[in-house]
Phi, psi and omega in degrees: 000132182287131180276143180267098186242135171228155179232152175237137182243128174242101181267089182271170182296323182256326181225145173252130183234139177233128176242137180243128183237139175252134181254122176226152178293326185288312186245004179074219182265127181225133177284132181241351179193153175205154179204149180226157178210154175293130180283137176231141178087026177228152177212119181051038178088347178274144173276121178259341178215107185298317182298316180294317178298321179296321178296325177296317178297315180301317182295313179294320180296318180301318178294319180293318180295321180297319179289320183282335183073027180223160175261121182267131181245338183227154181205152168268137188243128176274143180230140179211212178099171187291344180275358181267136178205161176255135180235128180260136179217160179239153177217161178214153179206159176271133179301131191279327185287148181296327180275005175066023175276129181286131178242173178297333176296321177293320179298313178298322181296316183291326176293320177298321178297321177296319179295321181295338180281349181280152175243080185260121179239128179060027178228161179228140179277127178252339176222135174241114192229102176299131178268317182201161177232152171231144176235116185054041175085355181254132182293140180257131176259095185123203182273142181279341182303133179095343177279165180241141181177182184256310185240128179252131178238152179218142170251124191232138175259123177251127176262120183244152174225161177297128183302318181297320180295317179297314179299318180294322180296312179297322178295317180297319178296318180295319179295336177278001177088021183239151171262128177279109180290324181193160177243128185236134176302131185308315181295330178287325175296314180293324183296335178301330182255332187268336184239148176250174184298321182298317179295314181295327179287319183287325185121115184209152175243141175243122182245112180260111183261101179270188183292318186233006177206159179234130181243126179250123174238139183240133180241143178204143182055031174085000183227155174293135179243349180197149173213129182218136178248135180246150183273048174230162177194179181298330180294329178296322177293317179300318180297319179298319178295318179300317179290322183294324183249003178056052180234171179290164179297321179296318179291322179296322178297317178297320177296319183299315184267358175087009179277343175244120179241107181231207182273063180240122181302120183299320181298316180294320179299313180297324179297316180296312183293314183295330179296316180288321175300323178299322177299318181295312184287338173292320176297317179298314181297319179297322178292319178295327177295319178296329177278354186060041179234015179298120180069014187236031175247098187304326180274002172075207181236132178252129183249141181213183182092162182300331181281359183270356184270062178235129191295338181264358192296323182295315181292323178295319179298314179299321182295316183281322190261343183054044180224157170301142182219143180203148174266127177087182184294147183283328190230013175263139183276091182264116177303137185303322183292341180258355192303310183294317182295316183292328180307322185286350184255000184298319183293312180298319179293316179297322178292321182299328179294334173079025180258146175277185185296338178251014178090000180279153180286341175253124185289341178273096186243133181239017175227150176291134180218171180292154178286171181298134178241151170082007183282332189295316179297318179295321183298318180296322179289331180289325186301320183290342182262345184283124176225063183293000000 
């Protein structure tokens, strides 16, 4: 009997991670293998050398396959980096049927009109996500199909990435001997595990702090409404610590996350780190102001990524954003001893599940749909098996 196996690839600037999941009717989704390797040939999330990046994927994949005891041929791939951004556009169309009943053809048409209004050069759309619809000027709560009216309007979020980066990523995966089943924005892959439906409905922000970039995604009414990438990352904080105490980058990283405790004044250390965190959260706050959501996300901000493991980060976030703040998932029981290690695997695991930002198996979605269900129980079972 053929086994139902999927893999997720997270090609980060510093580390490449591969997670392998088996899907069965009896036990649901279970992780059976994982592997990581140092990333080579990347800069700020961009691939600078396809061959080197491919070798990183091969190394991580080989470890995952050895643990799983299977040969992986296909994978869902997470994509991030400074070239990824969300662009909002609006479109409108006249309902086509004579009886003025809205059909899926009208919905597709209005989304296409929104896309046509964009001026995208050297970029490619990887997610098409309707935020809201209006029918004859009145906002619709839910799907417009089946309703009657004359003019349909839509506000749509398009997630774009640099075309060259996307092509290089798919090429690197192919050179590693894998077929890319789909490409999913990294924050949406992680959100499948880190956020629940209640949070996404109320309003929540997810901040993924990587080595060389920070990605902010905002959810409201159950759908993503914004995605923005900033040119800052955890490595910038490490560099500041290294310069401040005249130590190596490795030692500075240990000081930053608290794994190295030496003759370093704690007050001075916190000042250096908090100053750079302040720069990051000032960018986040300015973006929320542009969205008119400053201080108005009831579910607060959830922080993840390797750069989130700083003991002062929660308080600094609360101070700048005036929102509830927490590192990691709000309602998953993560054992403290695994917390830092597991944080780095959320993107690969979310990608391995193969769901798009609205829970669809195809990430290119043009209709409003229910959010991902059933991940929390699976996530708790995965944690006990993760040993990165």
